[in-house]
C-alpha positions in Angstrom: 60.6 95.8 172.4 60.8 96.6 168.7 64.1 97.3 167.1 64.9 101.0 166.6 64.2 102.4 163.2 67.3 103.4 161.3 67.3 107.1 160.4 70.2 106.9 158.1 69.4 108.4 154.6 69.1 105.9 151.8 71.1 106.0 148.6 68.0 107.3 146.8 67.5 110.1 149.3 71.1 111.0 149.0 70.9 111.2 145.2 67.7 113.2 145.4 69.2 115.7 147.8 72.3 115.9 145.7 70.3 116.8 142.6 68.5 119.6 144.5 71.9 121.3 145.1 72.3 124.4 142.9 75.8 123.4 141.8 75.0 119.8 140.7 74.8 120.8 137.0 78.2 122.5 137.3 79.6 119.1 138.4 77.8 117.4 135.5 79.3 120.0 133.1 82.8 119.4 134.6 82.5 115.7 134.1 81.2 116.2 130.6 84.2 118.4 129.7 86.6 115.8 131.0 84.8 113.1 129.0 85.1 115.2 125.9 88.8 115.5 126.5 89.1 111.8 127.2 87.3 111.1 123.8 90.1 113.0 122.0 92.9 111.5 124.2 92.2 108.4 126.4 95.2 109.3 128.5 94.0 112.9 129.2 93.5 112.3 132.9 96.8 110.4 133.3 99.1 111.7 136.1 102.8 110.8 136.0 105.5 111.1 138.6 108.8 112.8 137.7 111.4 110.3 139.0 114.0 113.0 139.5 111.9 115.5 141.5 108.9 113.3 142.7 106.5 115.9 141.4 103.2 115.0 139.8 102.5 116.2 136.2 99.6 115.9 133.8 96.5 117.8 132.6 94.7 117.3 136.0 97.6 118.9 137.8 97.6 121.8 135.3 93.9 122.3 135.9 94.4 122.4 139.7 97.2 124.9 139.3 95.2 127.2 137.0 92.1 127.0 139.2 93.9 128.4 142.3 93.7 132.2 141.3 90.1 131.8 140.1 89.2 130.0 143.3 90.6 132.9 145.4 88.7 135.7 143.6 85.5 133.5 143.4 85.4 132.9 147.1 85.8 136.5 147.9 83.3 137.5 145.3 80.8 135.0 146.8 80.8 136.8 150.2 80.4 140.2 148.5 77.5 139.0 146.3 75.8 137.4 149.3 75.4 140.9 150.7 73.7 142.1 147.5 77.0 143.7 146.4 79.5 143.2 143.5 83.2 143.7 143.3 84.4 144.6 139.8 87.8 145.7 141.0 89.3 142.3 141.8 91.2 142.1 138.5 92.7 145.6 139.1 93.6 144.6 142.7 95.4 141.6 141.2 97.4 143.9 139.0 98.2 146.3 141.9 99.4 143.4 144.2 101.5 142.0 141.4 103.0 145.5 140.6 103.8 146.2 144.3 105.5 142.8 144.8 107.5 142.8 141.6 108.6 146.5 141.9 109.7 145.9 145.5 111.8 142.8 144.7 113.2 144.4 141.6 114.4 147.4 143.6 115.6 145.3 146.5 118.0 143.5 144.2 118.2 140.4 146.5 116.6 137.0 146.0 116.3 136.2 149.7 113.3 134.7 151.5 112.9 137.8 153.6 112.5 139.9 150.5 109.8 137.6 149.2 108.0 137.7 152.5 108.0 141.5 152.7 106.8 141.6 149.0 103.9 139.4 149.9 103.0 141.5 153.0 103.1 144.7 151.0 101.0 143.3 148.2 98.3 142.0 150.7 98.5 145.2 152.7 97.8 147.5 149.7 95.0 145.1 148.6 93.4 145.4 152.1 93.6 149.2 151.8 91.8 149.1 148.5 89.2 146.7 149.9 88.7 149.0 152.9 88.0 152.0 150.6 85.4 149.9 148.7 83.8 148.9 151.9 83.7 152.4 153.3 82.2 153.9 150.1 79.5 151.2 150.0 78.6 150.9 153.7 79.2 154.4 155.1 79.0 156.8 152.1 76.1 154.7 150.6 77.4 154.5 147.0 76.2 151.6 144.9 78.6 148.6 144.9 78.6 148.5 141.1 79.6 152.2 140.8 82.1 152.0 143.7 84.0 149.0 142.4 83.8 150.1 138.8 85.6 153.3 139.8 88.1 151.2 141.8 88.6 149.0 138.8 89.7 152.0 136.8 91.7 153.6 139.6 93.4 150.3 140.5 94.7 149.7 137.0 96.0 153.3 136.9 97.7 152.8 140.3 99.4 149.7 139.0 100.7 151.7 136.1 102.0 154.5 138.4 103.8 152.0 140.6 105.6 150.4 137.6 105.9 153.6 135.6 103.7 151.9 132.9 106.3 149.2 132.3 106.2 145.5 132.6 108.3 144.7 135.7 110.2 141.5 136.4 112.2 140.3 139.3 114.2 137.2 140.4 113.4 135.5 143.6 113.1 131.7 143.9 111.2 131.8 147.2 108.5 134.0 145.5 108.5 131.8 142.4 108.0 128.7 144.5 104.5 130.1 145.6 103.2 129.4 142.1 105.6 126.8 140.7 106.6 124.8 143.7 105.0 121.5 144.9 104.0 120.0 148.2 103.9 116.2 148.3 103.9 116.4 144.5 100.9 118.7 144.3 101.1 122.3 143.2 101.7 124.5 146.2 99.5 127.2 144.7 96.5 124.9 144.9 97.4 123.6 148.4 97.6 127.2 149.6 94.3 128.0 148.0 92.6 125.0 149.6 93.9 125.9 153.0 92.7 129.5 152.7 89.3 128.4 151.5 89.0 125.8 154.4 89.9 128.5 157.0 87.4 130.9 155.5 84.7 128.3 155.2 85.2 127.3 158.9 84.9 131.0 159.9 81.7 131.7 158.1 80.0 128.4 158.7 81.1 127.5 162.2 80.3 131.0 163.5 77.4 133.4 163.2 79.2 135.4 160.6 77.8 133.4 157.6 74.2 133.9 158.9 74.8 137.6 159.4 76.2 138.0 155.8 73.1 136.1 154.5 70.7 138.2 156.5 72.1 141.4 155.2 71.7 140.1 151.7 68.2 138.9 152.3 66.8 141.9 154.1 69.2 144.7 155.3 66.5 146.5 157.3 65.4 143.4 159.2 69.0 142.5 159.9 69.5 146.0 161.4 66.4 145.6 163.5 67.7 142.2 164.7 70.8 143.9 166.1 73.2 143.2 163.2 75.5 146.1 162.2 75.9 145.9 158.5 78.7 148.5 158.3 81.4 146.4 159.9 80.3 143.3 158.0 80.2 145.0 154.6 83.6 146.5 155.1 84.9 143.1 156.2 83.7 141.2 153.1 85.1 143.8 150.8 88.5 143.6 152.6 88.4 139.8 152.3 87.5 140.0 148.6 90.4 142.4 148.0 92.9 140.4 150.0 92.0 137.2 148.2 92.3 139.1 144.9 95.8 140.2 146.1 96.6 136.5 146.8 95.4 135.7 143.2 97.6 138.5 141.9 100.6 137.0 143.7 99.9 133.6 142.2 99.6 135.0 138.7 102.7 137.1 138.8 104.8 134.5 140.7 104.2 132.0 137.9 106.2 134.1 135.4 107.9 136.5 137.8 106.6 139.4 135.7 103.7 141.8 136.1 102.0 143.1 132.9 99.9 146.0 134.2 97.7 146.0 131.1 97.0 142.2 131.2 97.4 140.9 134.8 94.0 140.2 136.2 92.2 141.4 133.0 88.6 140.1 132.9 89.3 138.2 136.2 86.2 139.8 137.6 84.1 138.1 134.9 85.5 134.7 135.7 84.9 135.3 139.4 81.2 136.3 138.9 80.7 133.4 136.5 82.2 130.9 139.0 79.8 132.3 141.7 76.8 132.1 139.5 77.6 128.7 138.2 78.1 127.6 141.8 74.5 128.5 142.6 74.8 131.7 144.5 72.2 134.3 143.4 73.2 137.7 142.3 70.3 139.0 144.3 72.1 138.2 147.5 71.3 136.0 150.5 72.3 132.4 150.8 75.6 131.5 149.3 77.6 128.4 148.6 81.4 128.4 148.9 81.5 124.8 147.7 79.6 125.8 144.6 82.0 128.6 143.9 85.0 126.3 144.2 83.3 123.9 141.7 82.6 126.9 139.5 86.3 127.8 139.6 87.4 124.3 138.7 84.8 124.3 135.9 86.2 127.5 134.4 89.8 126.3 134.7 88.8 123.0 133.0 86.9 124.9 130.3 89.9 127.1 129.5 92.1 124.1 129.3 89.6 122.3 127.1 89.4 125.3 124.7 93.2 125.1 124.3 93.3 121.3 124.1 90.6 121.2 121.4 92.5 123.8 119.3 89.5 126.1 119.3 90.5 129.4 117.5 91.1 132.3 119.9 88.5 134.4 118.1 85.8 131.8 118.9 86.9 131.2 122.5 84.6 133.8 124.1 81.6 132.5 122.2 82.3 128.9 123.1 82.8 129.8 126.7 79.6 131.8 126.8 77.5 129.0 125.2 78.7 126.5 127.8 78.1 128.8 130.7 74.6 129.9 129.5 73.6 126.2 129.2 74.7 125.6 132.7 72.9 128.6 134.1 69.7 127.5 132.2 69.9 124.1 133.8 70.2 125.7 137.2 67.3 128.1 136.7 64.3 127.3 138.9 61.9 128.2 136.1 63.5 125.8 133.7 63.5 123.1 136.4 59.8 123.8 137.1 59.1 123.5 133.4 60.8 120.1 133.1 59.0 118.9 136.2 55.7 120.0 134.9 56.3 118.3 131.6 57.4 115.2 133.3 54.2 115.2 135.5 52.0 115.7 132.4 53.7 112.8 130.6 53.3 110.5 133.7 49.6 111.3 134.1 49.0 110.8 130.4 50.6 107.3 130.6 48.5 106.4 133.6 45.3 107.4 131.8 46.3 105.4 128.8 47.0 102.3 131.0 43.7 102.7 132.9 41.8 103.0 129.6 
């Protein structure tokens, strides 16, 4: 008998499959940004251990810490976009969650763990309520997601101002501060929490039929309904998840400084979330989505923000620099641009063959 043929993929097949992933250019851009920083400072990626506390410190740790809030809102945004929706209210929900938690702890006057736990529950609870309103208006009332979440973006920011009476609110609670500034085995606890949340959510949508149902609604809502899928419950669920994750991001952002600035907390966060999703390869037209790509997109945006500061780029030029990098990545991901490169490569190859044969 002949020996069985191994069906294990070769290294070439693995690399080919990797380069067909929509987020591969985001990985390339992330590596390129790190190389640029290494060019300026060869020790940029160095990580040191504080002998007194045992905590890790360095630019990489700072990037991981900064990426956690972006990761939260990006993952929630991914699920919403997969249903052909959009959530422009995540930044305002961050402000509301921060306002509720800071105002409660400020009025409680105690720095106990119980106070911090109740503040977190209240913040996530109000976030879930706002997400439910978004989901109902989109799925039951039938309003456009863009209009619905745009209204909620304005209303949420106003609600945060009402909660805090229009003032920046601070509080003192070491348990709450630990959520953003603490460490677990030397790593930022904020990043560890974000990874755990993403892992649980990824298992839920990929190990069950939920992910396929979300994609089917985004691809063809009528066909999904005919197949027995009820879009109303799923749409409400994804908007709740998006809002709750935005609330988590709001807690992370406010816990780092123990202050909520209602005019600044979460400002333009929705843009970072959408960019992370698009960079990660999820189409704004809905359908198939990639949580892995969104996580990579969040890490890329955090690295880009860190690079802008590290390279001493003027604040006035920061938006333009950020836009150029992201546009280049999106162009490299574009199927049309890839087809153009492939066509040109095929033409060059055929021309060389003709020259050799001649």
